[in-house]
C-alpha positions in Angstrom: -3.7 0.2 13.8 -0.2 0.3 12.5 1.2 2.9 10.2 2.0 1.7 6.6 5.7 2.2 7.2 5.8 -0.5 9.9 2.8 -2.6 8.9 4.6 -5.4 7.0 1.3 -7.2 6.3 -0.1 -4.1 4.6 3.1 -3.7 2.6 3.1 -7.3 1.6 -0.5 -7.2 0.2 0.2 -3.8 -1.5 3.0 -5.6 -3.3 0.5 -8.1 -4.7 -1.8 -5.5 -6.4 -2.9 -6.6 -9.8 -1.7 -10.2 -9.1 -3.8 -13.3 -8.4 -4.1 -14.4 -4.8 -1.8 -17.5 -5.0 0.5 -15.9 -2.4 -2.4 -15.4 0.1 -1.8 -17.0 3.5 -5.4 -18.3 3.2 -5.8 -21.7 1.5 -9.4 -20.7 0.8 -8.2 -17.4 -0.7 -5.8 -19.3 -2.9 -8.7 -21.5 -4.2 -11.0 -18.5 -4.8 -8.0 -17.0 -6.6 -9.2 -13.5 -7.2 -7.1 -10.7 -8.5 -6.1 -8.1 -5.9 -7.0 -4.6 -7.1 -6.6 -2.3 -4.1 -5.2 -2.4 -0.6 -5.4 0.2 2.1 -5.4 -0.1 5.8 -9.0 -1.0 6.5 -10.1 -1.7 2.9 -9.4 -4.3 0.2 -10.8 -4.8 -3.3 -10.5 -8.2 -5.1 -11.9 -9.1 -8.5 -13.1 -12.7 -9.2 -14.2 -14.5 -12.3 -17.1 -16.9 -11.5 -15.7 -20.4 -12.3 -17.7 -23.6 -12.7 -16.5 -24.9 -9.4 -18.0 -21.8 -7.7 -21.5 -22.3 -9.1 -24.6 -24.3 -8.3 -26.3 -26.6 -10.8 -27.9 -23.6 -12.6 -24.4 -22.2 -13.2 -25.0 -19.3 -10.9 -22.5 -18.2 -8.2 -23.3 -20.5 -5.3 -24.4 -18.7 -2.1 -21.7 -20.6 -0.1 -19.0 -19.4 -2.5 -20.4 -15.9 -2.2 -20.2 -16.1 1.6 -16.6 -17.6 1.3 -15.5 -14.7 -0.8 -16.9 -12.2 1.8 -15.6 -14.0 4.8 -12.1 -14.5 3.3 -11.9 -10.9 2.2 -13.0 -9.5 5.6 -10.5 -11.8 7.3 -7.7 -10.5 5.1 -8.7 -6.9 5.7 -8.5 -7.5 9.5 -5.2 -9.3 9.1 -3.8 -6.3 7.1 -4.5 -4.1 10.1 -1.3 -5.5 11.5 -2.7 -6.3 15.0 -0.8 -8.5 17.4 -3.6 -11.0 18.0 -5.7 -13.1 15.6 -9.3 -12.3 15.2 -12.2 -14.8 14.5 -15.7 -14.2 13.1 -18.5 -13.9 15.6 -21.1 -13.6 12.8 -21.5 -13.1 9.1 -24.8 -11.7 7.8 -25.2 -11.9 4.1 -27.9 -10.4 1.9 -28.0 -12.0 -1.6 -29.5 -9.4 -3.9 -28.7 -10.5 -7.5 -27.2 -13.5 -9.2 -23.8 -13.8 -11.0 -23.4 -16.3 -13.8 -20.6 -18.6 -14.8 -17.9 -16.4 -16.4 -19.1 -13.1 -14.9 -16.4 -10.9 -13.4 -17.4 -9.7 -9.9 -15.7 -7.3 -7.5 -15.7 -7.6 -3.7 -14.7 -4.6 -1.6 -14.4 -4.7 2.1 -14.0 -2.0 4.7 -13.6 -1.8 8.4 -16.4 0.4 9.9 -15.2 0.2 13.5 -12.0 -1.3 14.9 -12.4 -1.5 18.6 -9.9 -3.0 21.0 -11.7 -6.4 21.1 -14.4 -6.3 18.4 -14.0 -5.3 14.8 -17.0 -4.5 12.7 -16.6 -4.9 8.9 -18.7 -4.9 5.8 -18.3 -6.2 2.3 -20.0 -5.5 -1.0 -19.9 -7.7 -4.1 -20.9 -6.0 -7.4 -21.2 -7.1 -11.0 -19.4 -5.3 -13.8 -22.6 -3.3 -14.6 -22.8 -2.1 -10.9 -25.6 -4.4 -9.7 -25.1 -5.4 -6.1 -24.7 -9.2 -6.0 -24.4 -9.4 -2.2 -23.7 -7.3 0.8 -22.6 -8.4 4.2 -21.6 -7.3 7.7 -19.5 -9.2 10.1 -18.2 -8.8 13.6 -14.8 -10.4 14.6 -13.5 -10.8 18.1 -9.9 -10.8 19.2 -8.6 -14.2 20.3 -5.7 -14.9 22.7 -3.6 -16.3 19.9 -0.7 -14.1 18.7 0.4 -13.9 15.1 
């Protein structure tokens, strides 16, 4: 992992705290358009408002949108580590524990549990404003041969 003084990706995302994600390098992240609340090496927190285009016909946060939030946030968290090579998901295991309604504000927080040379293991937790756990997930990412 890089130190914060030399990790330009970490510094870039830290400069976006309390802003929307319209400057994200991820097109999906721009569509999700959360508000970045905290950035540390190995952990990010983003707040989202559940919009209609993120819901199912019952106006509940769609499971696919939930998984997209998790996958995108974990991807950004790995990106912010400042490593030389790109990483890609090997798996994403999501447990859906409560629903979130249209208009709800939810918070997603990621953290790296283990950053090995080739495999990174991360988790993400999505909570409602009242503290209920909406979803929790774990993911493994593997280093590719593609440099940043």
